[in-house]
N, C-alpha and C positions, 0 to 999 in steps of 0.2 A: 504494500500500500504506500502511495506517495502523497505527501502533503507539501504545500509550498507556502513559504513566508516571504512576502515582499516588503522591504523596508522603504517607506515613502513618507517619513515624518519630517524630513529636513526642510528648512526655510529656503536655503539657497540664496544667501545674502548677496553673493557675487553676481547673481542674475540681475540685480537691481530692478526687480519687477514685483508688482503686487500679486501677480499670479504665482501660485505655489510651483516650486521647481518641477515636480513630476507632471504638472499639467502644461508645461511649455511645449509648443508644437514642434513636431519633427515629421516631415513627410506627410503632412496633413492629419496626423493623429498626435495625441499627447505621448510624451515619453513613456508614461505608465501604461498606455495602451499597448505599446510595442512589447514591454516586458510581460504583461499579462498574456499577450498572444503567444509568446514563446513558452510560457508556463502551461497554457491550455493545450498546447500541442502534445504535452506529455500525458494528458488525461489524468490529472491528479484528483484525489478524492475531494480535496478542498484547497482553496487559495485564501490565505489570510493576509490582508494588507494592513500594515501598521502605519497609522496616520498620526500627525501631530499638527504642524503648521498648516493652516488652511484646510483642516480636516473636513469641514462642512462642504467646501467647494469640491474637494476630491470625491467625497461620497456622492454628491449630487451628480457629478460627471459620470459616475458609474452606477447610478441607481438601477435597480432591477437586473443587476449583472450576475447575481448568484455568488458574489464575493462575500467573505467574512471579514469584518472590520475589528481592529484592535487599536486602542488609543494609547499613545505615548505622550502624556501631558507635558512632561519635561524631557528634553532631549539630552539624555545622560550617556549616550554612546550606543554602539551597535549591539553590544551584549544586552544592555538594558532594553533595547527595542525588541529583540527576539523574546526576551522574558515576557513582554506584554502580550505576545501572541500565544504563549504556552497554554493558557486556559482554553483556547479554542482548538487545540490540537489533540488528536488521539494519541495515546502512548505507544501505539503500534506503528510499524513501518519506518519509512525514511522521510526525513524533513529536508527539503531543499530551500536554502536561503538565497534570495535574490535582492537586487537593488533597483528601485524605481527610476534612478538616474543613469542606468547602464542599459540604454534602449536597443543596442545592436546585438545583444547576446542571442545566439542561435539555439534553436531547439535541439539540433544535433549535438552541440557541445554539452548542453544540460543533460541530455540522455546518457552521454558517456559518463558524466559526473555521477549521476544517480546509479548507474550500473556499477561504478567503483564502490559505492557505499552499500549497495544491496546485500553483499555477502556478510556484512558486519564490519564496517570500517568507517572512520572519519575521512571523507574525501574532500580534497581541496582543489580548487581550480587555480593553477599558478601559470605564470608566463615569464619568459625570458625577454628582457627589454634592454635597449642600449642605455637609456637614462632612467634609473630607478628612483630619482629624487621624488620624495613625497609619498612613496609607496612603502607598505610593510614588506620586510625582507623575509624570505624563507631561509631559515637557518637549519642546516643539515648536520647530522652527526658523522663520525668517521666512516660509518658503513653506508652513508648516502641516504639514510632515512631522515624524515622530517623530525627535527628536535623542537622547534618553536617558530613562531612568527614574531618579529620585532618591528614595532612601528618606527617610522622614519625619525620621529622626534626623540625616541628612546634608544636609537641604535648607536653603537660605537662606530668609530671610523672604519674598522675592519668590516663590520656588518653593513655599513653603508656602501661598501665596495661590491657587495653581492648584487647580481643582476636578475636573479629569480625573485619575482615579486608575487605578493598575494593579491588576487583580483577581488577578494572579499566573498566570492560565491563559494558555497560549500554544501555538502550533503552529509547528514549524520543520522544515526539511529535515533528515533524519537525518545526512547527510554533513557538513553545515555545523555542526550542533549540537556535535559532539564537539570540533571545532577551536575554536569560540568558548568552550566551557567550559574548555578547557585554558589559555586566556589570562586567565581570571577571577582577580582578586586579592582578598585579604581586608583590604585597606587601607581600612577604614571604621570607623565608630563601634562597630559590633558585633563587629568582628574575624571576620566570617563571609564565606563565598563566596556572593554573591548571584546567583541565576539571572538576575535582571534586568540584570546587567552585560553580558550577551550582546548587549543592544540597542546599546550604545555600540560594541561590536566590529563588529556588522553595519553600523552607520552609517559607521564609519570606513573600511570597505572598499567603501562604496557599494552595499551589498546592500539590496534593497527591504524596507521595514518597513511592514506594513499593520495597520490596527486595525479592530475591529468591536465592537459593543455587545451586551449581553445582551438577550433578548427581554422580560424582566420586571425590575422594579426590585429585587426582593429575592432573586433566584436566586444572586447571588454573595456573599451574606452568609456569613461564616465563623463558627465557634464556638470560643470560647476560655474560656467560663465556663458554669456551670449557668444563669445568667440568660440568656445568649445562646441556649443550647440550648432553654430554655423558650419564648423568643420565637419561635424557628423552629418549635417544635412547634405553637404556635398558628397560625402562618402556614400550616403544612402542613395542619392540620385545617380551616382556613377554605377551603383549596383543595379538600379533599374535600367540604366542605359545599356550596360553589358548584357543583361538578360534579354532586352529587346533586340540588340544586335545579334546575339546568339540565335534568336528565333527568326532572323532573316529580315527584320525591320531596318529600313534605311533611315539613319539619323544624320541630318546635315552637320550637326556638331553635338556629340554626346555630352559635352560639358554644358550645353545650353538647353537642358530639358528638365522639367519638374513634373514628377508624378506624385500626387498627394492622395493616393488611394490605390486603385487597381486598374491597370490598363491592359486590355487584351487585344491583340492584333492578328489579323489574318495574314495571308501571303502577300508579298510585294506592297506592303504599306510603306509610305514615306512620310517623314515628319521633318519640317523645316525648323529653324532656330527659334528659341524663346517661347516654346509652347508649354502650356500648363494643363495638366489633366488632374481633375479632382473627382473624388468619389469613385464610382464604377463606370468606366468608359470602355466601350467595345467598338473597334474599328474593323470593318469587313475587308475582304480581299481587295487589293488595289486602291485603297483609300489614300488620298493625298491631303495632308494638312499643311497649309501655308504658314508662313512665319507669324509669330506673335498672336497665336490663337489660344483661346481658353475653352476647354470642354469640361463640363461637370455633369456627371450622372447622365451620360448621353450614349446613344447607339447610332452608329453611322454605317449605312449599307455599302455593299461592294461597289467599287468604281466611282464613288462620290468624291468630289473635290471641295475642300473648304479653303477658301482663299484667305490671304493675310488679314489679321486684325478682326477676326470674327469671334463672337461669343455664343456658345451653344450650352444651354443649361436645362437639365431635366427634360430632354426632348429626344424624339426618335426621328432619324433622317433615313429615307429610303435609299435605293440603289441608283447610281448614275445621276445623282443630284449635283447641283452646283450652288454653293453657299458663299456669299461675300463677293468682294472684300468688304470689310466694315459692316457685316450683318450681325444682327442680334436675334437669336432664337431663344425665347424665354420659356419658362416651365409650362408643361402641359401641351406642348406643340408636337404634332405628328405630321411629317412631310412624306408624301408618297414618292414613288420612283420618278426620276427625271424632273423633279421640281427645281426651279431656279429662284433663288432668293438673292437679290443683288445688293449693291452698295447702299448703305444707310437705310436698309429695310429692317423693320422690327416686327416680329411675329410672336404673339403671346396667346397661349391657351387656345390654339386654333388647329384645324386640320385642313391640309391642302391636298387635293387629289392629284393623280398622276399627270405629269407634264404641265402643271400650272406654273405661272411665272409672275413674279413681282420683282422687277429688275432694278427699280430706282426709287429711293426716297419715299417709302410707303410705310403705313402702320396698319397691321392686320391683327385685331384683338378680338377674342371671344367669337370666333367666326368658323363657319363650316363652308369650305370652298371646294367645289367639285373639280372635275378633271378638265384639262385643257383650257383653263381660265387665264386670261391675261389681265393683270392689274397695272394700270398706268402710273407714271411718276406722280408723286404728290398726293396719291389717294390715301384716305384714312377711313377706318371704321370708327364711328363715334359711338363707343360702346358703354360709356359711363355718363349717367345723368346727374351725378353729384351725390347719389345715394345708392344706386344699384347698377350692376353690370347687365347689359342686354346683348343678345346674340344676333349676329348677321349671318344670313345664309345666301351663298352665291352658288347657283347650280352649274352644271357642266356647260362648257363651251361659251361662257360669258366673256364679253370684252368690256372692260372698265377703262374709260378714257383717263387722261391726266387730270390731276387736281379735283378729284371727286370726293365728296363727303357722303358716306353711307351712314345715316342716322338710325341706329338700332333701337328697337327690333325692326328688322326689315329683311325681305327676301327678294333676290334678283333671280327671275325665272331663267330656265334653261335657254341658252342661245341668245339671250338678250344682249343689247349693246347700250352702254350708258355713255353719253357724250361728255366731252371734256368740260370741267368746271361745274358739273351738276351737283346739286345738293339734294340727295334722295331721302325723302322722309316717308314715302309710301312704297308698298311692294311694286316691283317692276314686272310687267307681264313678260312671259317667255317669247323669244323670237322677235322682239320689237326694239326700235331705237327709242330711248328715253333721254330727253334733255330738259334742262331748266333754262329757257331762253330769256335773254335780256337784250334790249335794243342797244346797239352801239351808237354812241353819241360823240360828235366832234363839236367842241365849243370854239366857234370862230372868234378870232381876236384875243384869245387868252394869252397872257404873257406870264412867263415863268418869273417868280420873284428873284430879285438880285440883291446881293449883299451890299 
Protein backbone atom coordinates (compact mmCIF):
# COMPACT_ATOMS: atom_id res chain seq x y z
CA UNK A 1 0.00 0.00 0.00
CA UNK A 2 1.29 3.44 -0.94
CA UNK A 3 0.49 6.77 0.72
CA UNK A 4 1.85 10.15 -0.40
CA UNK A 5 2.61 13.23 1.68
CA UNK A 6 3.14 16.51 -0.20
CA UNK A 7 4.70 19.38 1.74
CA UNK A 8 3.05 22.63 0.60
CA UNK A 9 3.06 24.90 3.64
CA UNK A 10 5.85 27.34 2.75
CA UNK A 11 5.27 31.03 2.08
CA UNK A 12 7.90 31.48 -0.59
CA UNK A 13 9.07 34.95 0.44
CA UNK A 14 11.50 35.19 -2.46
CA UNK A 15 8.59 34.89 -4.90
CA UNK A 16 7.51 38.37 -3.72
CA UNK A 17 3.90 37.48 -4.40
CA UNK A 18 0.62 37.39 -2.49
CA UNK A 19 -0.10 34.06 -4.19
CA UNK A 20 1.11 31.01 -2.19
CA UNK A 21 4.24 29.55 -3.72
CA UNK A 22 2.71 26.19 -4.65
CA UNK A 23 -0.06 27.99 -6.56
CA UNK A 24 2.36 29.84 -8.82
CA UNK A 25 1.64 28.91 -12.47
CA UNK A 26 3.85 26.61 -14.51
CA UNK A 27 2.77 25.53 -17.97
CA UNK A 28 -0.80 26.64 -17.38
CA UNK A 29 -1.22 24.77 -14.10
CA UNK A 30 -0.09 25.42 -10.54
CA UNK A 31 3.16 23.86 -9.38
CA UNK A 32 1.17 21.78 -6.92
CA UNK A 33 -0.99 20.41 -9.77
CA UNK A 34 2.15 19.01 -11.40
CA UNK A 35 3.29 17.29 -8.21
CA UNK A 36 -0.15 15.85 -7.50
CA UNK A 37 -0.31 14.56 -11.07
CA UNK A 38 2.98 12.70 -10.67
CA UNK A 39 1.76 11.22 -7.37
CA UNK A 40 -1.61 10.18 -8.80
CA UNK A 41 0.16 8.27 -11.57
CA UNK A 42 1.32 5.83 -8.86
CA UNK A 43 -2.30 5.14 -7.79
CA UNK A 44 -1.71 5.73 -4.05
CA UNK A 45 -4.33 4.91 -1.45
CA UNK A 46 -4.36 8.54 -0.30
CA UNK A 47 -2.54 11.81 -0.86
CA UNK A 48 -2.08 14.06 2.17
CA UNK A 49 -1.18 17.70 1.46
CA UNK A 50 0.38 19.65 4.32
CA UNK A 51 -0.62 23.32 4.06
CA UNK A 52 0.26 26.40 6.08
CA UNK A 53 0.74 29.76 4.40
CA UNK A 54 -2.27 30.52 2.21
CA UNK A 55 -3.93 27.27 3.27
CA UNK A 56 -7.43 28.44 2.43
CA UNK A 57 -6.46 29.47 -1.10
CA UNK A 58 -4.69 26.15 -1.68
CA UNK A 59 -7.67 24.15 -0.42
CA UNK A 60 -10.07 26.15 -2.57
CA UNK A 61 -8.00 25.56 -5.68
CA UNK A 62 -8.23 21.81 -5.11
CA UNK A 63 -11.78 21.58 -3.80
CA UNK A 64 -13.49 18.22 -4.45
CA UNK A 65 -10.17 16.69 -5.50
CA UNK A 66 -10.21 13.79 -3.03
CA UNK A 67 -7.07 15.06 -1.30
CA UNK A 68 -6.58 14.81 2.47
CA UNK A 69 -5.44 18.01 4.17
CA UNK A 70 -3.14 18.50 7.14
CA UNK A 71 -2.31 21.88 8.70
CA UNK A 72 1.13 23.10 9.74
CA UNK A 73 0.25 26.26 11.66
CA UNK A 74 3.92 27.05 12.38
CA UNK A 75 6.57 26.25 9.80
CA UNK A 76 9.10 24.48 12.02
CA UNK A 77 10.83 22.41 9.38
CA UNK A 78 10.22 19.50 7.03
CA UNK A 79 10.27 16.91 9.82
CA UNK A 80 7.63 18.86 11.71
CA UNK A 81 5.55 19.14 8.51
CA UNK A 82 5.48 15.38 7.96
CA UNK A 83 4.54 14.91 11.62
CA UNK A 84 1.36 16.91 10.96
CA UNK A 85 0.40 14.41 8.25
CA UNK A 86 0.89 11.30 10.42
CA UNK A 87 -2.63 11.25 11.95
CA UNK A 88 -4.09 10.99 8.43
CA UNK A 89 -1.87 8.06 7.45
CA UNK A 90 -2.40 4.35 7.85
CA UNK A 91 0.42 2.59 9.77
CA UNK A 92 0.79 0.08 6.93
CA UNK A 93 2.70 0.21 3.66
CA UNK A 94 5.07 2.84 2.29
CA UNK A 95 4.91 6.62 2.69
CA UNK A 96 6.31 8.74 -0.14
CA UNK A 97 7.26 12.33 0.76
CA UNK A 98 7.19 14.97 -2.00
CA UNK A 99 7.43 18.76 -2.22
CA UNK A 100 4.88 21.11 -3.74
CA UNK A 101 7.61 23.35 -5.17
CA UNK A 102 9.42 20.59 -7.11
CA UNK A 103 6.99 20.42 -10.04
CA UNK A 104 9.03 18.58 -12.67
CA UNK A 105 9.40 15.33 -10.75
CA UNK A 106 8.46 12.37 -12.94
CA UNK A 107 6.24 9.46 -12.02
CA UNK A 108 8.87 7.02 -13.36
CA UNK A 109 11.42 8.32 -10.87
CA UNK A 110 8.94 8.14 -8.00
CA UNK A 111 8.02 4.57 -8.91
CA UNK A 112 11.70 3.58 -8.70
CA UNK A 113 11.97 5.26 -5.30
CA UNK A 114 8.90 3.45 -3.96
CA UNK A 115 10.16 0.12 -5.32
CA UNK A 116 13.40 0.62 -3.37
CA UNK A 117 11.46 1.13 -0.13
CA UNK A 118 8.89 -1.64 -0.66
CA UNK A 119 11.08 -4.56 0.55
CA UNK A 120 11.70 -2.73 3.84
CA UNK A 121 14.17 0.15 3.46
CA UNK A 122 14.42 3.87 3.87
CA UNK A 123 14.83 5.00 0.23
CA UNK A 124 16.34 8.38 -0.63
CA UNK A 125 16.34 10.18 -3.96
CA UNK A 126 19.84 11.61 -4.39
CA UNK A 127 21.63 13.34 -7.24
CA UNK A 128 25.19 14.19 -8.29
CA UNK A 129 25.56 17.91 -9.12
CA UNK A 130 28.42 20.19 -10.10
CA UNK A 131 27.56 22.86 -7.55
CA UNK A 132 26.04 21.51 -4.32
CA UNK A 133 25.81 24.89 -2.57
CA UNK A 134 22.65 25.13 -0.51
CA UNK A 135 21.83 21.43 -0.62
CA UNK A 136 22.07 18.78 2.07
CA UNK A 137 25.02 16.45 1.43
CA UNK A 138 24.87 12.66 1.40
CA UNK A 139 27.58 11.43 3.78
CA UNK A 140 28.60 7.82 3.18
CA UNK A 141 30.59 5.41 5.32
CA UNK A 142 33.75 3.56 4.28
CA UNK A 143 31.65 0.77 2.79
CA UNK A 144 29.73 3.20 0.60
CA UNK A 145 26.53 3.07 2.59
CA UNK A 146 24.59 6.17 3.60
CA UNK A 147 25.65 7.35 7.03
CA UNK A 148 23.77 10.67 7.30
CA UNK A 149 22.50 13.75 5.51
CA UNK A 150 24.12 17.01 6.58
CA UNK A 151 22.44 20.30 5.71
CA UNK A 152 24.58 22.91 3.97
CA UNK A 153 24.58 25.33 6.92
CA UNK A 154 25.69 22.58 9.30
CA UNK A 155 28.29 20.96 7.01
CA UNK A 156 32.04 21.00 7.56
CA UNK A 157 34.36 22.13 4.76
CA UNK A 158 35.05 18.49 3.86
CA UNK A 159 31.33 17.71 3.73
CA UNK A 160 30.65 20.78 1.61
CA UNK A 161 33.03 19.36 -1.00
CA UNK A 162 30.71 16.39 -1.52
CA UNK A 163 28.69 16.46 -4.77
CA UNK A 164 25.97 13.93 -3.97
CA UNK A 165 23.02 15.87 -2.67
CA UNK A 166 19.70 15.11 -1.06
CA UNK A 167 16.70 16.05 -3.21
CA UNK A 168 14.44 15.85 -0.16
CA UNK A 169 12.17 13.19 -1.63
CA UNK A 170 12.12 9.86 0.15
CA UNK A 171 10.04 6.76 0.74
CA UNK A 172 9.84 4.97 4.09
CA UNK A 173 7.83 2.25 5.80
CA UNK A 174 4.90 3.94 7.55
CA UNK A 175 5.45 2.07 10.84
CA UNK A 176 9.08 3.19 11.10
CA UNK A 177 8.53 6.77 9.95
CA UNK A 178 6.54 7.91 12.97
CA UNK A 179 9.12 6.57 15.42
CA UNK A 180 12.01 8.17 13.61
CA UNK A 181 10.22 11.53 13.45
CA UNK A 182 9.51 11.44 17.18
CA UNK A 183 13.25 11.34 17.83
CA UNK A 184 14.14 14.27 15.55
CA UNK A 185 15.69 17.29 17.30
CA UNK A 186 15.90 20.94 16.29
CA UNK A 187 19.47 21.37 17.56
CA UNK A 188 20.85 22.85 14.34
CA UNK A 189 21.71 26.20 12.76
CA UNK A 190 18.13 26.80 11.63
CA UNK A 191 16.44 25.61 14.82
CA UNK A 192 14.18 23.41 12.70
CA UNK A 193 13.13 19.78 12.72
CA UNK A 194 14.74 18.31 9.60
CA UNK A 195 13.12 15.35 7.91
CA UNK A 196 16.58 14.31 6.81
CA UNK A 197 17.56 13.52 10.42
CA UNK A 198 15.56 10.29 10.20
CA UNK A 199 18.47 8.92 8.12
CA UNK A 200 20.81 9.02 11.13
CA UNK A 201 18.13 7.33 13.22
CA UNK A 202 17.71 4.56 10.65
CA UNK A 203 21.48 4.05 10.40
CA UNK A 204 21.84 3.99 14.19
CA UNK A 205 19.46 1.04 14.46
CA UNK A 206 20.98 -0.74 11.47
CA UNK A 207 17.95 -0.24 9.23
CA UNK A 208 18.71 -0.47 5.49
CA UNK A 209 19.05 2.85 3.66
CA UNK A 210 18.82 2.70 -0.13
CA UNK A 211 19.35 5.41 -2.74
CA UNK A 212 18.24 5.93 -6.32
CA UNK A 213 18.65 8.74 -8.82
CA UNK A 214 16.24 10.77 -10.96
CA UNK A 215 15.70 9.75 -14.59
CA UNK A 216 16.54 13.26 -15.86
CA UNK A 217 18.96 15.93 -14.68
CA UNK A 218 16.41 18.70 -14.16
CA UNK A 219 13.36 16.99 -12.68
CA UNK A 220 14.40 17.63 -9.06
CA UNK A 221 14.84 21.37 -9.49
CA UNK A 222 12.87 23.31 -6.90
CA UNK A 223 11.41 26.81 -7.16
CA UNK A 224 12.13 29.59 -4.67
CA UNK A 225 12.00 32.68 -6.90
CA UNK A 226 10.37 34.01 -10.05
CA UNK A 227 13.71 33.58 -11.81
CA UNK A 228 13.77 29.87 -10.99
CA UNK A 229 10.11 29.59 -11.97
CA UNK A 230 10.87 31.16 -15.35
CA UNK A 231 13.75 28.73 -15.85
CA UNK A 232 11.48 25.76 -15.20
CA UNK A 233 8.83 27.19 -17.53
CA UNK A 234 11.35 27.19 -20.38
CA UNK A 235 12.45 23.65 -19.54
CA UNK A 236 8.85 22.51 -19.54
CA UNK A 237 8.13 24.19 -22.87
CA UNK A 238 11.21 22.62 -24.44
CA UNK A 239 9.89 19.25 -23.22
CA UNK A 240 6.63 19.97 -25.06
CA UNK A 241 8.52 21.09 -28.17
CA UNK A 242 10.69 17.97 -28.22
CA UNK A 243 7.64 15.71 -27.86
CA UNK A 244 5.91 17.51 -30.74
CA UNK A 245 8.98 17.33 -32.96
CA UNK A 246 9.37 13.63 -32.19
CA UNK A 247 5.73 13.17 -33.24
CA UNK A 248 6.40 14.80 -36.63
CA UNK A 249 5.08 18.31 -35.97
CA UNK A 250 6.94 21.12 -37.74
CA UNK A 251 7.86 23.95 -35.36
CA UNK A 252 9.27 27.11 -36.88
CA UNK A 253 11.21 27.70 -33.65
CA UNK A 254 10.94 25.22 -30.75
CA UNK A 255 12.04 27.94 -28.33
CA UNK A 256 9.03 30.11 -29.21
CA UNK A 257 6.16 27.83 -28.32
CA UNK A 258 3.98 27.74 -25.20
CA UNK A 259 1.74 24.81 -24.31
CA UNK A 260 -0.26 25.46 -21.14
CA UNK A 261 -2.29 22.31 -21.15
CA UNK A 262 -2.51 19.45 -23.65
CA UNK A 263 -1.81 19.78 -27.37
CA UNK A 264 -2.59 16.82 -29.67
CA UNK A 265 -1.52 16.97 -33.31
CA UNK A 266 -2.16 14.83 -36.37
CA UNK A 267 0.27 14.26 -39.22
CA UNK A 268 2.02 17.10 -41.05
CA UNK A 269 0.94 19.85 -38.66
CA UNK A 270 2.99 23.03 -38.77
CA UNK A 271 3.13 25.74 -36.10
CA UNK A 272 4.78 29.11 -36.61
CA UNK A 273 6.46 31.20 -33.91
CA UNK A 274 4.99 32.66 -30.71
CA UNK A 275 1.88 30.48 -30.59
CA UNK A 276 0.12 29.74 -27.30
CA UNK A 277 -2.02 26.66 -26.65
CA UNK A 278 -4.14 26.54 -23.48
CA UNK A 279 -6.38 23.84 -22.07
CA UNK A 280 -7.00 20.94 -24.45
CA UNK A 281 -6.29 21.69 -28.11
CA UNK A 282 -6.59 19.14 -30.93
CA UNK A 283 -5.13 19.86 -34.39
CA UNK A 284 -6.05 17.54 -37.25
CA UNK A 285 -3.82 16.33 -40.09
CA UNK A 286 -2.24 19.06 -42.17
CA UNK A 287 -3.33 21.96 -39.95
CA UNK A 288 -1.23 25.09 -40.26
CA UNK A 289 -1.07 27.61 -37.43
CA UNK A 290 0.36 31.03 -38.29
CA UNK A 291 2.51 33.19 -36.08
CA UNK A 292 1.26 34.75 -32.85
CA UNK A 293 -1.96 32.75 -32.56
CA UNK A 294 -3.72 31.72 -29.33
CA UNK A 295 -5.86 28.58 -29.15
CA UNK A 296 -7.68 27.56 -25.99
CA UNK A 297 -9.82 24.44 -25.58
CA UNK A 298 -10.28 24.20 -29.33
CA UNK A 299 -10.53 21.56 -32.03
CA UNK A 300 -9.28 22.32 -35.54
CA UNK A 301 -10.11 19.97 -38.41
CA UNK A 302 -7.76 18.54 -41.02
CA UNK A 303 -6.38 20.88 -43.64
CA UNK A 304 -7.48 24.06 -41.89
CA UNK A 305 -5.23 27.10 -41.87
CA UNK A 306 -5.21 29.60 -39.01
CA UNK A 307 -3.48 32.76 -40.14
CA UNK A 308 -1.39 35.03 -37.86
CA UNK A 309 -2.72 36.88 -34.82
CA UNK A 310 -5.92 34.87 -34.52
CA UNK A 311 -7.61 33.89 -31.24
CA UNK A 312 -9.74 30.74 -31.00
CA UNK A 313 -11.34 29.95 -27.65
CA UNK A 314 -13.65 27.06 -26.70
CA UNK A 315 -14.62 26.48 -30.32
CA UNK A 316 -14.70 23.76 -32.95
CA UNK A 317 -13.37 24.42 -36.44
CA UNK A 318 -14.11 22.05 -39.33
CA UNK A 319 -11.84 20.77 -42.09
CA UNK A 320 -10.24 22.89 -44.83
CA UNK A 321 -11.38 26.10 -43.15
CA UNK A 322 -9.49 29.38 -43.30
CA UNK A 323 -9.32 31.57 -40.20
CA UNK A 324 -7.77 35.03 -39.97
CA UNK A 325 -5.52 36.88 -39.94
CA UNK A 326 -6.65 38.83 -36.88
CA UNK A 327 -9.81 36.75 -36.39
CA UNK A 328 -11.45 36.11 -33.03
CA UNK A 329 -13.48 32.94 -32.53
CA UNK A 330 -15.19 33.10 -29.15
CA UNK A 331 -16.66 30.36 -26.93
CA UNK A 332 -19.60 28.32 -28.13
CA UNK A 333 -18.74 28.63 -31.82
CA UNK A 334 -18.84 25.76 -34.32
CA UNK A 335 -17.57 26.28 -37.85
CA UNK A 336 -18.27 23.61 -40.49
CA UNK A 337 -15.93 22.48 -43.25
CA UNK A 338 -14.51 25.09 -45.65
CA UNK A 339 -15.74 28.08 -43.66
CA UNK A 340 -13.76 31.30 -44.15
CA UNK A 341 -13.47 33.79 -41.29
CA UNK A 342 -11.29 36.72 -42.33
CA UNK A 343 -9.48 39.68 -40.89
CA UNK A 344 -11.08 41.47 -37.94
CA UNK A 345 -14.10 39.17 -37.90
CA UNK A 346 -15.48 38.13 -34.52
CA UNK A 347 -17.75 35.10 -34.10
CA UNK A 348 -19.40 34.29 -30.76
CA UNK A 349 -21.74 31.46 -29.72
CA UNK A 350 -22.65 30.83 -33.35
CA UNK A 351 -22.75 28.00 -35.87
CA UNK A 352 -21.71 28.53 -39.49
CA UNK A 353 -22.56 25.94 -42.12
CA UNK A 354 -20.30 24.49 -44.79
CA UNK A 355 -18.52 26.91 -47.16
CA UNK A 356 -19.98 30.03 -45.54
CA UNK A 357 -17.79 33.12 -45.49
CA UNK A 358 -17.33 36.30 -43.49
CA UNK A 359 -14.11 37.69 -44.85
CA UNK A 360 -13.90 41.24 -43.52
CA UNK A 361 -14.74 43.32 -40.46
CA UNK A 362 -17.89 41.58 -39.24
CA UNK A 363 -19.48 40.53 -35.95
CA UNK A 364 -21.57 37.36 -35.81
CA UNK A 365 -23.02 36.66 -32.38
CA UNK A 366 -25.69 34.22 -31.16
CA UNK A 367 -26.41 33.20 -34.72
CA UNK A 368 -27.29 30.13 -36.74
CA UNK A 369 -25.81 30.53 -40.21
CA UNK A 370 -26.51 28.00 -42.95
CA UNK A 371 -24.32 26.71 -45.77
CA UNK A 372 -22.81 28.77 -48.59
CA UNK A 373 -23.69 32.08 -46.92
CA UNK A 374 -21.64 35.18 -47.75
CA UNK A 375 -21.54 37.92 -45.11
CA UNK A 376 -20.22 41.25 -46.31
CA UNK A 377 -17.75 43.62 -44.72
CA UNK A 378 -19.01 45.69 -41.81
CA UNK A 379 -22.02 43.47 -41.16
CA UNK A 380 -23.08 42.88 -37.56
CA UNK A 381 -25.73 40.88 -35.77
CA UNK A 382 -27.30 43.15 -33.16
CA UNK A 383 -27.94 40.41 -30.63
CA UNK A 384 -28.12 42.35 -27.34
CA UNK A 385 -30.95 44.70 -26.37
CA UNK A 386 -29.30 45.83 -23.14
CA UNK A 387 -30.88 43.10 -21.04
CA UNK A 388 -31.18 39.92 -23.11
CA UNK A 389 -29.38 38.15 -25.96
CA UNK A 390 -31.42 37.31 -29.07
CA UNK A 391 -30.75 34.90 -31.91
CA UNK A 392 -30.24 35.54 -35.61
CA UNK A 393 -30.99 32.82 -38.17
CA UNK A 394 -29.49 33.04 -41.65
CA UNK A 395 -30.54 30.15 -43.85
CA UNK A 396 -28.59 28.49 -46.69
CA UNK A 397 -27.34 30.38 -49.78
CA UNK A 398 -27.99 33.86 -48.37
CA UNK A 399 -25.94 36.85 -49.52
CA UNK A 400 -25.56 39.67 -47.00
CA UNK A 401 -24.20 42.92 -48.43
CA UNK A 402 -21.72 45.21 -46.74
CA UNK A 403 -22.52 47.31 -43.67
CA UNK A 404 -25.74 45.48 -42.79
CA UNK A 405 -27.25 45.45 -39.30
CA UNK A 406 -29.35 42.39 -38.49
CA UNK A 407 -31.41 43.29 -35.42
CA UNK A 408 -32.22 40.07 -33.58
CA UNK A 409 -34.43 38.19 -33.24
CA UNK A 410 -34.64 37.93 -37.00
CA UNK A 411 -34.56 35.25 -39.71
CA UNK A 412 -33.17 35.66 -43.23
CA UNK A 413 -34.81 33.10 -45.51
CA UNK A 414 -33.01 30.67 -47.79
CA UNK A 415 -31.49 32.21 -50.91
CA UNK A 416 -32.30 35.79 -49.92
CA UNK A 417 -30.13 38.79 -50.70
CA UNK A 418 -29.81 41.73 -48.32
CA UNK A 419 -28.55 44.95 -49.91
CA UNK A 420 -25.65 46.95 -48.61
CA UNK A 421 -26.30 49.31 -45.72
CA UNK A 422 -29.63 47.76 -44.78
CA UNK A 423 -30.93 47.68 -41.23
CA UNK A 424 -33.03 44.53 -40.95
CA UNK A 425 -35.58 44.46 -38.12
CA UNK A 426 -38.10 42.05 -39.66
CA UNK A 427 -37.79 38.56 -41.11
CA UNK A 428 -36.48 38.50 -44.69
CA UNK A 429 -38.44 36.28 -47.12
CA UNK A 430 -36.52 33.57 -48.97
CA UNK A 431 -35.22 34.14 -52.48
CA UNK A 432 -35.87 37.89 -52.57
CA UNK A 433 -33.77 41.08 -52.49
CA UNK A 434 -34.39 43.14 -49.39
CA UNK A 435 -33.05 46.66 -48.98
CA UNK A 436 -33.79 49.66 -46.77
CA UNK A 437 -33.79 52.46 -49.35
CA UNK A 438 -32.86 56.05 -48.68
CA UNK A 439 -32.84 58.85 -51.20
CA UNK A 440 -29.41 60.21 -52.15
CA UNK A 441 -29.31 63.99 -51.80
CA UNK A 442 -26.80 66.53 -53.10
CA UNK A 443 -26.80 69.88 -51.28
CA UNK A 444 -25.97 72.55 -53.88
CA UNK A 445 -23.73 75.38 -52.79
CA UNK A 446 -22.60 73.71 -49.53
CA UNK A 447 -19.16 74.77 -48.40
CA UNK A 448 -16.85 72.77 -46.20
CA UNK A 449 -15.88 74.71 -43.05
CA UNK A 450 -12.40 76.15 -42.97
CA UNK A 451 -10.03 76.72 -40.04
